[in-house]
N, C-alpha and C positions, 0 to 999 in steps of 0.2 A: 197498433201494437203497443202493449203496455210496457213501459220501461221497467227493467229489473233493477232492483236495489242492489248495489255492489255488496258483496259479502267479504268479510274479513278472512284472509287466508288462515288456515289452521296452523300454518308454519310461521306466521308472523308473531314475534315475541310481544308479550303484553307491555313490556317496558322497553322503550327505545334505547339503543346503545349510547353510552357516553362518548360523544365524538372527541372529547379532549384526550381520550386514551389513544386514539389513532394518531393525533398530533404529537403526543408525547413519545410514541414509538415509531414515528415516521422514518427517522434515519435508520433505525435498526431493521425495519421492514424492507426499506429500499435497498439495503445492502445484503439481505439474506442470500440472494443469488443474482449476480449480474450476468450470468451465462444462460438465462432463459430456462433453467431447470425449475426454479421457483421465483421468477423474475418480479419480486416486489409487488405481487398482485393479491396478496392475502387480504381479504376483507374482514371486517369485524365479525361477520357471521361465521366465516371459515375459521377464524381464530377461536371463536366460542365453541364451535363443533369439535375442533381438533384438541382443544385443551380440556374440554369437558367442564368448563366453568363459566361463570358470568364474565362478560367483557369489562365489567366494572371492577373486577379483581385484578389489580395491576401486577402483583407479584407472580401469579401463575402465568399470565400472558408474557411477561418479561422472560420468565423461565423457559417457556415454550419457544419464543423467538430466538433466544440465545442457544437453545438446544439445536434448532434447525440451522442456525448460523454455524455452529461448531460442526454439525454434520456436513455442511457445505464445504467447510475447510478440509475435512478429512476426504471428502469426495474429490475435491480439486487436487489434493496432494496425491491421491491414488492414481488420478488420470494424468498427472504431470509426466511429460517425457523429457528427461534430463538432457538429451542431445538433439532434440527437435528444435530447429532454428526458426525464429520469427522472420517475417518478410523484411527485406531491406530495400532501400530506395536510392534513386539517383541524386547526385549533388544538386541538380537543378531544382529538386523538390524541397530542399531544405529551407525552412523558415528562418529569417534573420531579422532581428535577434530572436532568441528563444522567448517563449511566453513565461512571464512571471506568475508564480502561484505559491501561496503560503496561507497560513491561518490568520494572516493580518495583511494590511494594505502595504504596498511598496513604499509609501511615504514613512512607514514606521521601521523600515529596514535599517539595521545597524551593521555596517560592513565589518568583516573580520579583519583584524590586523595581520595580514598575510605574512609579512617578514618575521613576526614573532609567534606565528601560529605553530602549534605542535599537535600531532595526531597521537593520542594515547591508546595503548592496547591493554586488554584485560581478559581474564578468563582462561580458557583452555588453549593457551599460546605459550610456547617455550621461550621465544625471544620477545620480551615486552618493552624493548627500547622504543622511545618515541621517534616519530618521523617528522621532518620538516617538509615544507612544500617543495623546496629545491631537491630534496632527496627523492621524493615521489616522481619528480620529472625526469630523473635519471633512469627510471625503470622502463622496460620494454613497453611500447605504446600500441594499443589496439584502437582502431577506429571503426565506428559502425554508424550507419544512417538508418534509424528506426523510428517508429511511430510512438509518440508519447500519448497515452490515453488516460484522461482524467476521469475520476469517478463522477464528476459533475456533468459529463457528457461531451466535453470538447476534446480535441486532439490536434496534434501538429507533428510534422516530420522534422526531426533534428539530427544533427551530425555531432557525435560525441567521440572524444578520444581520451584514453587514459590506460592505466595498467589493468590487466585482466584480474578480477578479484580472486579467482582460483590461484593464479600465479602468486599474487601477494600473500594469500593465506599460507601457501606452501613455503614461501620465502621466510615468513615469520614463525614457522613451525606450529601452525594452528592444527588442532585436532579435527580432521576433516570428517570424522565419524560423529561429531557432536550434532545436536539437533538444530541449533539456532545461531545466527549471526545478528547481533544487535548494534545499533548505531545511536550515538548521542550527538546533538548538534549545538552550534553556538547560540541559536535562538531559543533554546530549551525544547525544541522538537526532538522526538525520539521515535524510532521504529525498529522493526526486526523482520528478518526473512528466514525461511527454512534453508538448511544447508544445501539441499539439492538445487535450489534456485541460485544460491550464492556461487555454486560451482558450475552453473550453466555457462556455456561458451560466450553468451552475449550479456554477461554481467561484468561491469567494470567499475573501477573507481575513476570517475571522469574528472579530468583537470582542464579540458579544452572543449570549446564549442565552435564548430565551423572553422577549425584550424587555429583558433586564437585562445589564449588563456581565458578561463572562466572569469567573468566579472562578478561584482558583488551580488546583483539581483538573481543570479543563476547558480549560486552555490560555491563561489570561490572561497578557498582554493581547491576544495575537492567535494564531490557529491557522488552518491551511488547512482548508477544508470544501468537498468536492466530491461531487457526487451520482454521479460516474461511476467511483469507485475504492473498493476495500475500505478498511476502517477504518484499517489501519496505514499507508496512504498519505496520511493526513491529520495531519501532524505538529502538535504543540502547542508552546506557549511558543517560538514562532519568534523567532530573534535575527538571522538573516541569510538573504537570498535571492540566489541566483546564477543568471544565465542563461548557458548554455554549450552548446557542441557536443561536449564531452567527457563521456562517460558517467560520472555521479556516484555511481551505486549507492545504497545505503541500509542502515540498521541491520539490518533483517531480510532485505532483498534480498541482502546480502553473505553471509548465512547459508543461502541456498538458496531463499528465497521468490521466487515469480514477480515480476519487476520491474513489468510492466505492470499486473497485478492489477485489471483493469477489471470493472465489473458492468453 
């Protein structure tokens, strides 16, 4: 039998795709949908087909990816159930200590001066007086044992305690009809969440882990802890909270990560 010479597919492009484009957009593609709707599996060919342009054209591709990411944010917001509770776990399953994670190594951590720390308030809040760590500790305490899920793929079960965020927002006279609650941190990190997630029953300003006051690596004196967001949406070492209708973005969100990032 005579061997047949392979024929080039009619659908194969004459010019191979620039692989550097995929590398440049890797983080954005991987975060387009963590929930299996569009789970980071877009190929260069698919991007080219859906955008109607050459994959060597970075601006149209970036625009397409950001559009899909924004669609995903809106879809997650529409599907969000404000009173649906995330699973909770037994004390025996709690990891001690908690796992450190930040955009830098733990050796670069600069602890907050807790005795002189102040929580500043801004935006659509009627009572903007600052709070000390001791004042936060006098508020009613809520405890929850929930799973921390990192966008990098790891997770652990942690036991967190602190004031319920909805209670705190009501206490300071925040406008609960506003769209966003944003957070600034001592290490220059910043993030924000939608008001519906801020008012969720399992969203707290955590001051304790496993019954003990937070230590420096894990957000002392206060951090956000919510059961309905990925880990990077739980800022640590919070120094300011703002309630606003202006989109505030976030450290990773401004680099292409999904803003809503619900779980």
